[in-house]
VEXDREN-2710 file (C-alpha; in Angstrom, 1 decimal):
% VEXDREN-2710
k/r/px/py/pz
1/MET/81.8/72.1/58.8
2/PRO/83.7/68.8/59.0
3/THR/82.8/66.1/61.4
4/VAL/85.2/64.3/63.7
5/GLU/85.3/61.4/61.3
6/GLU/86.1/63.7/58.3
7/LEU/88.9/65.3/60.3
8/TYR/90.4/61.9/61.1
9/ARG/90.1/60.8/57.5
10/ASN/91.9/63.9/56.2
11/TYR/94.5/63.6/58.9
12/GLY/95.1/60.0/57.7
13/ILE/95.5/61.3/54.1
14/LEU/98.2/63.8/55.2
15/ALA/99.9/61.4/57.5
16/ASP/100.2/58.7/54.9
17/ALA/101.6/61.2/52.3
18/THR/104.5/62.0/54.7
19/GLU/106.8/64.3/52.8
20/THR/104.4/64.8/49.9
21/ALA/101.6/66.0/52.2
22/GLY/101.8/69.4/50.6
23/GLN/100.1/67.9/47.5
24/HIS/96.9/67.4/49.4
25/LYS/95.8/71.0/50.0
26/ASP/92.1/70.1/50.1
27/ALA/92.7/67.7/53.0
28/TYR/94.5/70.4/55.0
29/GLN/91.7/72.9/54.2
30/VAL/89.2/70.5/55.8
31/ILE/91.3/70.5/58.9
32/LEU/91.4/74.3/59.0
33/ASP/87.6/74.4/58.7
34/GLY/87.5/72.2/61.9
35/VAL/87.9/75.4/64.0
36/LYS/84.3/76.2/63.1
37/GLY/82.9/73.0/64.5
38/GLY/82.0/71.9/68.1
39/ALA/84.3/71.3/71.0
40/LYS/85.6/67.9/69.8
41/GLU/86.3/69.2/66.3
42/LYS/88.1/72.2/67.7
43/ARG/90.3/70.0/69.9
44/LEU/91.4/67.9/67.0
45/ALA/92.0/70.9/64.8
46/ALA/94.2/72.5/67.5
47/GLN/96.5/69.4/67.2
48/PHE/96.2/68.7/63.5
49/ILE/96.7/72.2/62.1
50/PRO/100.3/72.7/63.5
51/LYS/101.3/69.1/62.7
52/PHE/101.1/69.7/59.0
53/PHE/101.7/73.4/58.9
54/LYS/105.2/73.3/57.4
55/HIS/103.8/71.5/54.3
56/PHE/101.5/74.4/53.3
57/PRO/103.4/77.7/53.2
58/GLU/100.8/79.2/50.9
59/LEU/98.2/78.6/53.7
60/ALA/100.4/79.9/56.5
61/ASP/98.2/83.0/57.3
62/SER/95.0/81.0/57.2
63/ALA/96.5/78.3/59.5
64/ILE/97.9/80.8/62.0
65/ASN/94.6/82.7/62.1
66/ALA/92.7/79.5/62.6
67/GLN/94.9/78.5/65.5
68/LEU/94.5/82.0/67.0
69/ASP/90.7/81.6/66.9
70/LEU/91.2/78.5/69.0
71/CYS/93.5/80.4/71.4
72/GLU/90.6/82.7/72.1
73/ASP/87.9/80.0/72.4
74/GLU/85.5/80.1/75.4
75/ASP/86.5/76.5/76.3
76/VAL/89.7/76.8/78.4
77/SER/90.8/73.3/77.5
78/ILE/90.7/74.2/73.8
79/ARG/92.6/77.4/74.5
80/ARG/95.3/75.6/76.4
81/GLN/95.7/73.0/73.6
82/ALA/96.0/75.7/71.0
83/ILE/98.5/77.7/72.9
84/LYS/100.6/74.7/73.7
85/GLU/101.0/74.0/69.9
86/LEU/101.8/77.6/68.9
87/PRO/105.6/77.1/68.9
88/GLN/105.2/74.7/65.9
89/PHE/104.2/77.7/63.8
90/ALA/107.4/79.6/64.7
91/THR/109.3/78.9/61.6
92/GLY/111.2/81.4/59.4
93/ASP/109.4/84.7/58.9
94/ASN/106.5/83.5/61.0
95/LEU/108.5/83.5/64.3
96/PRO/108.3/87.2/65.2
97/ARG/104.5/87.1/64.5
98/VAL/104.1/84.1/66.8
99/ALA/106.2/85.8/69.5
100/ASP/104.0/88.9/69.1
101/ILE/100.9/86.7/69.5
102/LEU/102.3/84.8/72.6
103/THR/103.2/88.2/74.2
104/GLN/99.6/89.4/73.8
105/LEU/98.4/86.1/75.3
106/LEU/100.4/86.9/78.5
107/GLN/97.4/88.9/79.6
108/SER/95.6/85.6/80.4
109/ASP/94.3/85.4/84.0
110/ASP/94.1/81.6/83.9
111/SER/97.3/80.4/85.7
112/ALA/97.7/77.2/83.7
113/GLU/97.2/79.1/80.5
114/PHE/99.6/81.8/81.6
115/ASN/102.3/79.2/82.3
116/LEU/101.8/77.6/78.9
117/VAL/102.3/81.0/77.3
118/ASN/105.5/81.5/79.3
119/ASN/106.8/78.0/78.3
120/ALA/105.9/78.6/74.7
121/LEU/107.8/81.9/74.7
122/LEU/110.8/80.3/76.2
123/SER/110.6/77.6/73.7
124/ILE/110.8/79.9/70.7
125/PHE/113.4/82.1/72.5
126/LYS/115.7/79.1/72.2
127/MET/114.9/78.8/68.4
128/ASP/115.5/82.4/67.6
129/ALA/116.2/84.9/70.4
130/LYS/116.3/88.0/68.1
131/GLY/112.9/87.1/66.5
132/THR/111.3/86.5/69.8
133/LEU/112.6/89.8/71.2
134/GLY/111.2/91.5/68.2
135/GLY/107.7/90.3/69.2
136/LEU/108.1/91.1/72.8
137/PHE/109.4/94.6/72.3
138/SER/106.8/95.3/69.7
139/GLN/104.1/94.7/72.3
140/ILE/106.1/96.6/75.0
141/LEU/106.2/99.6/72.8
142/GLN/102.8/99.5/71.3
143/GLY/100.6/97.0/73.2
144/GLU/98.0/97.4/75.8
145/ASP/99.2/98.3/79.3
146/ILE/98.5/94.9/80.8
147/VAL/100.5/93.2/78.0
148/ARG/103.3/95.7/78.3
149/GLU/103.5/95.1/82.0
150/ARG/103.6/91.3/81.7
151/ALA/106.1/91.4/78.8
152/ILE/108.5/93.5/80.9
153/LYS/108.1/91.1/83.8
154/PHE/108.7/88.1/81.5
155/LEU/112.0/89.6/80.4
156/SER/113.0/90.6/84.0
157/THR/112.4/87.1/85.3
158/LYS/113.1/84.7/82.4
159/LEU/116.2/86.2/80.6
160/LYS/118.4/85.2/83.4
161/THR/117.3/81.5/83.1
162/LEU/118.4/81.3/79.4
163/PRO/121.8/79.7/78.6
164/GLU/124.7/81.6/77.2
165/GLU/124.4/80.1/73.8
166/VAL/121.0/81.8/73.5
167/LEU/122.0/85.1/75.1
168/THR/124.8/85.9/72.7
169/LYS/126.6/89.3/72.6
170/GLU/124.5/90.2/69.5
171/VAL/121.3/89.3/71.4
172/GLU/122.3/91.4/74.4
173/GLU/123.1/94.3/72.2
174/LEU/119.6/94.1/70.7
175/ILE/118.1/94.0/74.3
176/LEU/120.1/97.1/75.1
177/THR/119.0/98.9/71.9
178/GLU/115.4/98.1/72.3
179/SER/115.4/98.9/76.1
180/LYS/116.7/102.4/75.4
181/LYS/113.7/103.0/73.2
182/VAL/111.4/101.9/75.9
183/LEU/113.2/104.0/78.6
184/GLU/112.2/107.1/76.7
185/ASP/108.8/106.7/78.2
186/VAL/108.4/104.6/81.3
187/THR/106.9/104.5/84.7
188/GLY/109.0/104.3/87.8
189/GLU/108.3/100.6/88.3
190/GLU/109.1/99.8/84.7
191/PHE/112.4/101.6/85.0
192/VAL/113.4/99.5/88.0
193/LEU/112.6/96.3/86.1
194/PHE/114.6/97.4/83.0
195/MET/117.6/98.2/85.2
196/LYS/117.3/94.7/86.6
197/ILE/117.2/93.3/83.1
198/LEU/120.1/95.4/81.8
199/SER/122.4/95.0/84.9
200/GLY/122.1/91.3/84.5
201/LEU/123.4/91.2/81.0
202/LYS/126.9/89.7/80.8
203/SER/128.1/92.3/78.2
204/LEU/127.3/95.0/80.7
205/GLN/129.4/93.6/83.6
206/THR/132.5/95.4/82.4
207/VAL/133.5/98.9/83.5
208/SER/132.4/100.4/80.2
209/GLY/129.1/98.5/80.5
210/ARG/128.5/99.8/84.0
211/GLN/129.3/103.3/82.8
212/GLN/126.7/103.0/80.1
213/LEU/124.1/102.0/82.7
214/VAL/125.0/104.9/84.9
215/GLU/124.5/107.3/81.9
216/LEU/121.1/105.7/81.3
217/VAL/120.1/106.3/84.9
218/ALA/121.4/109.9/84.8
219/GLU/119.4/110.5/81.7
220/GLN/116.3/109.1/83.4
221/ALA/116.9/111.1/86.5
222/ASP/117.0/114.3/84.3
223/LEU/119.9/115.8/86.1
224/GLU/120.0/118.7/83.7
225/GLN/116.6/119.9/84.8
226/THR/115.9/122.3/87.7
227/PHE/115.1/120.4/90.9
228/ASN/111.7/121.0/92.4
229/PRO/111.7/119.9/96.1
230/SER/108.0/120.6/96.5
231/ASP/107.0/118.2/93.6
232/PRO/106.7/114.7/95.1
233/ASP/107.0/113.1/91.6
234/CYS/110.2/115.0/90.9
235/VAL/111.7/113.9/94.3
236/ASP/110.5/110.3/93.9
237/ARG/112.0/110.1/90.4
238/LEU/115.4/111.3/91.6
239/LEU/115.4/108.8/94.5
240/GLN/114.3/105.9/92.3
241/CYS/117.0/106.6/89.8
242/THR/119.7/107.1/92.4
243/ARG/118.8/103.8/94.1
244/GLN/119.4/102.1/90.7
245/ALA/122.7/103.9/90.2
246/VAL/124.2/103.2/93.6
247/PRO/125.0/99.5/93.1
248/LEU/126.8/100.4/89.8
249/PHE/129.3/102.8/91.3
250/SER/132.9/101.6/92.0
251/LYS/136.4/103.0/92.1
252/ASN/136.3/102.9/88.2
253/VAL/132.7/104.0/87.7
254/HIS/132.3/107.4/89.5
255/SER/129.3/108.9/91.2
256/THR/130.5/112.5/90.6
257/ARG/127.6/113.7/88.6
258/PHE/125.0/112.4/91.1
259/VAL/127.0/113.6/94.2
260/THR/127.4/117.1/92.6
261/TYR/123.6/117.3/91.9
262/PHE/122.8/116.3/95.4
263/CYS/125.1/118.8/96.9
264/GLU/124.1/121.7/94.6
265/HIS/120.3/121.1/94.4
266/VAL/119.1/118.7/97.0
267/LEU/121.0/119.5/100.2
268/PRO/120.0/123.2/100.2
269/ASN/116.3/122.1/99.9
270/LEU/116.5/119.2/102.3
271/SER/113.9/120.5/104.7
272/SER/111.4/121.2/102.0
273/LEU/111.5/117.8/100.3
274/THR/108.1/116.1/99.7
275/THR/107.4/112.5/98.9
276/PRO/104.4/110.5/97.7
277/VAL/105.6/107.6/99.9
278/GLU/103.7/107.4/103.1
279/GLY/105.9/107.0/106.2
280/LEU/109.2/107.6/104.4
281/ASP/111.7/109.9/106.1
282/ILE/112.7/111.5/102.9
283/GLN/115.5/113.6/104.4
284/LEU/117.2/110.5/105.9
285/GLU/116.7/108.6/102.6
286/VAL/118.5/111.4/100.7
287/LEU/121.4/111.6/103.2
288/LYS/121.9/107.8/103.1
289/LEU/122.1/107.8/99.3
290/LEU/124.5/110.7/99.3
291/ALA/126.7/108.9/101.9
292/GLU/126.7/105.7/99.8
293/MET/127.7/107.6/96.7
294/SER/130.3/109.8/98.3
295/SER/132.8/106.9/98.5
296/PHE/133.0/106.7/94.7
297/CYS/133.1/110.4/93.8
298/GLY/135.8/111.3/91.3
299/ASP/137.2/114.8/90.6
300/MET/134.6/117.4/91.2
301/GLU/134.6/120.8/89.4
302/LYS/133.2/122.9/92.2
303/LEU/134.6/120.8/95.1
304/GLU/135.1/123.6/97.6
305/SER/131.7/125.1/97.0
306/ASN/129.9/121.7/97.3
307/LEU/132.0/120.8/100.4
308/LYS/130.9/124.1/101.9
309/LYS/127.2/123.2/101.3
310/LEU/127.8/119.8/102.9
311/PHE/129.6/121.4/105.8
312/ASP/126.8/123.9/106.4
313/LYS/124.2/121.2/106.3
314/LEU/126.2/119.1/108.8
315/LEU/126.3/122.1/111.2
316/GLU/122.5/122.2/111.3
317/TYR/122.6/118.8/112.9
318/MET/125.6/119.4/115.2
319/PRO/124.2/121.7/117.9
320/LEU/126.2/124.0/120.2
321/PRO/126.1/123.0/123.9
322/PRO/123.3/124.7/125.8
323/GLU/124.3/127.8/127.8
324/GLU/124.8/127.2/131.6
325/ALA/123.8/129.6/134.4
326/GLU/126.5/130.9/136.8
327/ASN/125.7/128.0/139.2
328/GLY/126.5/125.4/136.5
329/GLU/122.9/124.5/136.0
330/ASN/121.2/124.5/132.6
331/ALA/120.0/128.1/132.0
332/GLY/116.5/126.8/131.0
333/ASN/117.2/126.0/127.4
334/GLU/116.1/122.6/126.3
335/GLU/118.8/120.0/125.8
336/PRO/119.4/119.7/122.0
337/LYS/118.1/116.6/120.3
338/LEU/121.0/114.7/118.7
339/GLN/120.0/113.1/115.5
340/PHE/122.6/110.5/115.1
341/SER/121.3/108.8/111.9
342/TYR/121.5/112.1/110.0
343/VAL/124.9/113.0/111.4
344/GLU/126.4/109.6/110.5
345/CYS/125.4/110.2/106.8
346/LEU/126.5/113.9/106.7
347/LEU/129.7/113.3/108.6
348/TYR/130.6/110.3/106.4
349/SER/129.9/112.2/103.2
350/PHE/132.0/115.2/104.5
351/HIS/134.8/112.9/105.5
352/GLN/134.8/111.2/102.0
353/LEU/134.8/114.5/100.0
354/GLY/137.1/116.2/102.5
355/ARG/139.9/113.8/101.5
356/LYS/139.9/115.5/98.2
357/LEU/140.4/118.9/99.8
358/PRO/142.2/118.1/103.1
359/ASP/142.9/121.8/104.0
360/PHE/139.2/122.8/103.8
361/LEU/138.8/123.1/107.6
362/THR/142.1/124.8/108.2
363/SER/142.5/127.1/105.1
364/LYS/139.0/127.6/103.7
365/LEU/137.3/128.4/107.0
366/ASN/138.1/131.4/109.2
367/ALA/139.4/130.8/112.7
368/GLU/136.1/131.6/114.3
369/LYS/134.1/129.1/112.2
370/LEU/136.7/126.4/112.9
371/LYS/136.5/127.1/116.6
372/ASP/132.7/126.9/116.4
373/PHE/132.9/123.6/114.6
374/LYS/135.3/122.1/117.2
375/ILE/133.0/123.1/120.0
376/ARG/130.1/121.4/118.3
377/LEU/132.2/118.3/117.6
378/GLN/133.3/118.2/121.2
379/TYR/129.7/118.5/122.6
380/PHE/128.5/115.8/120.2
381/ALA/131.4/113.5/121.2
382/ARG/130.6/113.9/124.9
383/GLY/127.1/112.7/124.2
384/LEU/128.3/109.9/122.1
385/GLN/130.5/108.4/124.8
386/VAL/127.6/108.3/127.2
387/TYR/125.3/106.6/124.7
388/ILE/128.0/104.1/123.5
389/ARG/128.6/103.0/127.1
390/GLN/124.9/102.7/127.7
391/LEU/124.4/100.6/124.6
392/ARG/127.3/98.3/125.3
393/LEU/126.0/97.8/128.8
394/ALA/122.5/97.0/127.5
395/LEU/124.0/94.4/124.9
396/GLN/126.6/93.0/127.2
397/GLY/126.5/89.2/127.3
398/LYS/123.7/88.9/124.8
399/THR/124.3/86.4/121.9
400/GLY/122.3/84.4/119.4
401/GLU/118.5/84.6/119.9
402/ALA/118.8/87.4/122.4
403/LEU/120.2/89.7/119.8
404/LYS/117.4/88.9/117.4
405/THR/114.7/90.6/119.4
406/GLU/113.4/93.8/117.8
407/GLU/114.7/96.0/120.7
408/ASN/118.2/94.5/120.6
409/LYS/118.4/94.7/116.8
410/ILE/117.7/98.4/117.1
411/LYS/120.4/98.8/119.8
412/VAL/122.9/96.9/117.7
413/VAL/122.3/99.3/114.8
414/ALA/122.4/102.3/117.2
415/LEU/125.8/101.1/118.4
416/LYS/127.1/100.9/114.9
417/ILE/125.9/104.4/114.2
418/THR/127.4/105.9/117.3
419/ASN/130.7/104.1/116.9
420/ASN/131.0/105.3/113.3
421/ILE/130.4/108.9/114.3
422/ASN/132.9/108.6/117.1
423/VAL/135.6/107.3/114.7
424/LEU/135.0/110.2/112.2
425/ILE/134.9/112.9/114.9
426/LYS/138.3/111.6/116.3
427/ASP/139.7/112.0/112.8
428/LEU/138.5/115.6/112.5
429/PHE/140.0/116.4/115.9
430/HIS/143.5/115.7/114.7
431/ILE/145.7/118.8/114.0
432/PRO/145.5/119.1/111.1
433/PRO/142.2/117.2/110.6
434/SER/142.7/113.7/109.2
435/TYR/140.7/111.8/106.7
436/LYS/142.4/108.4/107.0
437/SER/139.9/106.3/109.0
438/THR/137.5/104.0/107.3
439/VAL/134.1/103.0/108.6
440/THR/131.3/100.8/107.2
441/LEU/128.0/102.7/107.1
442/SER/125.6/101.3/109.7
443/TRP/123.1/99.9/107.2
444/LYS/125.8/98.3/104.9
445/PRO/127.2/94.8/105.3
446/VAL/130.7/94.7/106.9
447/GLN/133.4/94.1/104.2
448/LYS/136.5/92.2/104.7
449/ALA/139.6/94.3/105.2
450/ASP/141.3/93.0/102.0
451/SER/138.3/93.6/99.7
452/GLY/138.8/97.4/99.7
453/GLN/135.9/99.0/97.7
454/LYS/135.4/96.1/95.4
455/ARG/131.8/95.1/94.8
456/THR/130.6/91.5/94.7
457/SER/128.8/90.4/91.6
458/GLU/125.6/90.3/93.6
459/ASP/126.0/93.9/94.8
460/THR/126.5/95.1/91.2
461/THR/124.0/93.1/89.3
462/SER/121.0/93.2/91.6
463/SER/118.5/96.0/91.8
464/SER/117.6/94.7/95.3
465/PRO/119.2/96.3/98.4
466/PRO/122.4/94.6/99.6
467/LYS/122.1/91.9/102.3
468/LYS/122.4/92.8/105.9
469/ALA/124.6/91.4/108.6
470/PRO/122.4/89.0/110.7
471/ALA/122.0/91.4/113.7
472/GLY/120.8/94.4/111.7
473/PRO/117.3/95.2/110.6
474/LYS/116.2/94.7/107.0
475/ARG/116.8/97.6/104.7
476/ASP/113.1/98.0/104.3
477/ALA/112.8/98.6/108.0
478/ARG/115.6/101.1/108.5
479/GLN/115.2/103.2/111.6
480/ILE/116.4/106.5/112.8
481/TYR/118.3/106.5/116.0
482/ASN/117.4/109.4/118.2
483/PRO/118.9/109.1/121.7
484/PRO/117.1/110.3/124.7
485/SER/116.9/114.0/125.2
486/GLY/118.0/115.6/128.5
487/LYS/121.6/115.8/129.6
488/TYR/123.0/112.3/128.9
489/SER/119.9/110.5/130.2
490/SER/120.7/107.0/131.3
491/ASN/117.2/105.8/130.7
492/LEU/117.5/103.6/127.7
493/GLY/113.7/103.0/127.8
494/ASN/113.2/106.5/126.5
495/PHE/114.8/105.9/123.1
496/SER/112.8/107.3/120.3
497/TYR/112.9/105.4/117.0
498/GLU/111.1/106.6/113.9
499/GLN/110.1/103.8/111.7
500/ARG/110.9/104.1/108.0
501/GLY/108.2/103.5/105.4
502/GLY/108.5/101.1/102.5
503/PHE/111.8/101.6/100.7
504/ARG/110.6/101.2/97.2
505/GLY/107.0/102.5/97.5
506/GLY/105.4/105.0/95.2
507/ARG/106.8/104.0/91.9
508/GLY/105.3/105.2/88.7
509/ARG/103.9/108.4/90.0
510/GLY/104.0/110.9/87.2
511/TRP/106.8/109.2/85.2
512/GLY/106.1/109.8/81.5
513/GLY/102.4/109.9/81.0
514/ARG/102.1/107.1/78.5
515/GLY/99.0/107.3/76.4
516/ASN/96.2/104.7/76.5
517/ARG/97.5/101.8/74.5
518/SER/94.3/99.7/74.5
519/ARG/93.9/98.5/70.9
520/GLY/92.2/95.2/71.4
521/ARG/93.5/92.2/69.4
522/ILE/96.2/93.3/67.0
523/TYR/97.6/89.9/65.9
END
């Protein structure tokens, strides 16, 4: 094993030879043997090996392996020095291998070491993006689970920081191609991250690009398979996928396939849905997603049949008024509980799809059913007016900080919900029923009148929920507005709000049982 002095002497020989250093193979071999020495020798070897690497192509494998030994040394300072120098080995055919090695080193738990690996990967990304992606995706497809997880997170966080001259169209096409391979077998969390990666690619910002992404999501959602409402994983998978699809829909990228699936398979089983996410109101979550998608539904094959399913579900939440005794008092039946949050979603969805078949209520329903529906609407509208007045009174004169209290935030959202329902009911009371009014769903940010249904770049590219108006609660804290029971109770203190659980909880439950990829070092 060479000593520190011998390492310096041979370093001097190579440095003095400059461009003819390749003629001194023996001197370079001494430096390679430095990895077998003590801590000082190893530190010098970690610096000297990469410095003269380019002069000895015939020793490339030996040099890279020697540096790798240092990358796995017990001394953290030696590891950090060796990792820092790895990009110098990323030349020609060696680059994909170096990228593969650096990707495996992402499993480090030392924060400084981990940051060095990230910086080294970014460095070689700028040298050769395609070669670096080859190493990253090789580990994502075949590496250990911890390496796979961190490689995906690297792509999801670092790609967006790279300049356009690095992320060329050809590079983005490679990312899409390789991502499709990975998406054949992913967990829920991995799927969300890949949608974040892909939706951020410039080449997929076009209508055709968005359509490609919607098709990827539809394939992941497995819309051809029979829906099993009692299987929490099946339900969770559908919701996860639909959440990723919603920001992609627009007037040019239609949600028809998803809306059809929800109407035909999910709505009829709404009450029997199960979820692995604790505290999540799964029924409300489904109805909110359906409402958001209904705005962008195109031509539907079985429109009348699906509109009927939607109408029937709406009736379940639009109660008939309780019967009254001869003296005008309630005959003893309990006052129906009006579930405004559910009704807002269902009424909005019905209103959106009803535009496509405006004579549904007048021509497709018999007179008795239409009369029954009008009675329900009228009863609901009477309750609405009372609650709207109460909410306005409670919020009257409150501005700024006063509106930021949790109680007032809830009342602001409740007022949005009840106002929305009121507008939609008024439309349906027209003779014939009208579908012209527009409302902004209570949990969505208010859009400017001239923006129509256009999406902002943030809304289309982000996998995160859209930002809220300042007065509303965060999306992760959506709440169901249930007004007080009893005949138009004026006691606002009796409001019952059911807290939502975590919006994106429960990922990766049962999505593609990937096998154990633990292979140890496979440099």
